[in-house]
N, C-alpha and C positions, 0 to 999 in steps of 0.2 A: 608315181602322181597322177600320169596318164591314164594307167589301168583302173585307179581308184575313181576317176571322174567319167569314165565311159557312161554313156547316157543310152537313152531307147531310141537310137536313130537321128536324134536332133544333135548334131554337132557344133553348129554356128548359130548363134542368135545374136541381134542387135536391136534393140528397142529405141526406136527414134524419140527423143523428147528434145523441146525447146532448150537452148544453151542461155543461162543467165550469169552474169558476172558479177562477183560480190562487190560492194561500195568501199567497204573498210577492211581493217584487218581482222576483225571479232567475227565478221558476219556470214562465214562460209556455210554455217548451217542454215541461215534464214535463205542464204542465195539458191541452196539445194532445195528447201521448200518450194521457194518461188518457181523453180523449173518443174516440180511435180504439180502444183497449181496450174500452171499454164498448159502443163500435157494434159490434164485433166479437165481443161477449160473453166477453171474455177477463177474468180476475181481474185486479183492480186495486189490491188491498189491500196490496201489497207494493212499491208504485212508489216511494214516498217513503222505503223502509227498505233491503229487502232489493237491489232493482233500484239504487236511486241507490247502494249501497255496489259494487255491481257495475261500475256505469259509472266511478267513481271520479272524478267530475267537481265535487263538492262543490256550490257554488252558481255554478258557471260551466258552462251547459250548452249545447254546440255541436250543430249540425244531426247530425253524425257520430254523436254520441252518441246521438240519437234514431232513427238507421239501425240502430246495434248494438241498441237496446231491440225494435225491432220483430223484428228475426232472433231475440232471445233470447225472444220470443214466438211463433215462427215464422209470422210474418205476411209475406206477400209484398209485396215493396216495391222503391222505386227511388230512389236518390238522384241528383239532378243538381245540378253545381256547376260554377264556372268555374274554382276552385281547389282543386287535390287537396291537401289540407294546409292550414297557416297560411299567410295574407298577412302578410309581415313588415312590409309598410305600415301595417298597423293597430296596430302599436304605439305609434304616436304617438295615436291616437283615444282620447279620454278613455273611452268605452264599453269598450275593451278593456284598457285600462293596468293595472287593479287587479289581473288575473290572467295579463296575456298572457305573462309568463316561466315561469310555473309550467304554463300549459296548451301553449305552444307543442311541447314535446317529445311530450307526451302526445296531442295529437291529430294531429300528424304521423305518430305510430306507430300511432294507429287507421287513419288513411287507407291507411298501406303495407300493413296487414295485413288490410284489409277483405275482400279476394278469397278468402285463404284461411280467413276465418272466415264465409263466405256471407254478406257484408255487399255489397249491390249498389251502387256507386258508379259513375257516368260523368261525364267531365269533359265538359261540353256546355252552351251556353247555348239555353234554349227560348224561343220565340217563345209570345204569347198564343193563337196558333192551336193549337199544339202542347198548351200546357196545358190549353184548353177542351175540346180532342179526347180527353185523358185522362179528364176529369171526365165527359164525354160517355158514354164506354164504362165509367163506374162505379167510377172511382178517386175517392179524395179526396188532399189534400195538404197538409203542414205545411209552410208558407212562411215563411223569414225574410224580414222586411221592416225598412224603417226607420219607425219609428211617428211619427216627427217629419212624414213626409210621406204617412203612409196616412191615407185619409178614410173616413168613415162617413155617406153623405149621407141615410140614414134615422134617424141618431140627432139628433133635434132640440136637445137639451142636449149640446153639443159636450164640455162638461167632464167627463161621466159616460162619454164615450169615452177620454179620456185615461189612459195607462197610470200606475198609480201609481209606476211607476219614474223616472218622468220630471218634470223641472223644467219648468213649462208655459213658463217664459221660455226654456228652453233651445233652441238651434237645431242644435246637432251630432247627428252618428248615434246613434240610440236603437234597438238591435236587438230585436226583438219578433215571437214567433211567433204565426201564427194558422193556423186551420184553413180550407182552402178546399174549399168544398162545393158550388158550382154558379156557373151563368152566365147571363146575358139577352144573345143577340147581337142582340137587336132593339133593345134599350135601351142595348147596349153597357156592360153591369154585369157585375162579378164579385162573387159572395156569399161571406161567411166568417164563421166563428165567431171570436170575439174572448173569450181566455180572461180578460183582464182584467175583462170586463163581467160583473155578477152577476144580469143578466137573461138568460133563455132566448129571445134573439131573434136572427135574421140580423143581420148587416151587411152594407153593400153599399157598393161602389165603382166609379167609372167606370174602365172599360179602362185610359185613359191614366195615370190617377194611381195605380192599382194596380201599372202598370208601372214608374213613378217610384219607388215604394216598394219593391218587390221587386229593382229594379235600382240601387238607391243605394249609393254605396261604402261597404263594411262588411259587405254581404249575401252577396258572392260568387255571388249569384242562386241560393242554394240552396233548393233545394223538393224535397221527399221526398214522392213518391207511395206511397199504401198500396193495394191493389188488392183490391176486394170487389164483388160484384155486387148485393147485397141491399138492402132500402129506397131505391130509386130511383124519383124523380117525375119524369116529363118529359112536356111538351107540345109 
């Protein structure tokens, strides 16, 4: 894994973005978008009102909604996913079952009309080398993960890292958005912001475990890159 991710001299990068804590059990995606808007100096006061009404997603936020939100704020972005639309196999997953029927048509429609609405979507599986390459060039990313499989090796009190929407005894898929902000290719670590954390600290995952979390069945390997060159620290 270390050899695979060797880069062109940049071995460590962390992009400083403001931390935002989610308000509810369902709004981790909006909280991640809030971090991006604050980072780019965009207004954030309408996110849970006018913007949420615009998305028409109620309490079920998919990655494609966040891509449309970036376009709404004229933010350069690119969504990568392995499924252009709703994966029908997810209807049986407890995480999706509550809203699946009402979401399926709406989400498929957003994907089908993405290009004409200026929303950049590509069906492609990304490697970690590609992800760290985008981060190296100054991007950050909203990444859909399976929170059951995601770790933070820096959080000593693991209970504090558990999402409030997860029963800690539950082992099934639990979708959770995080903001990927950096990497350390010497120690094979990914740095991310967790909107469920009330503390303004970075979380850190090993490459291998981060890959398991982002590729878990239920994520479609969704990752939404936001491109900006400011506030970059590298060594």
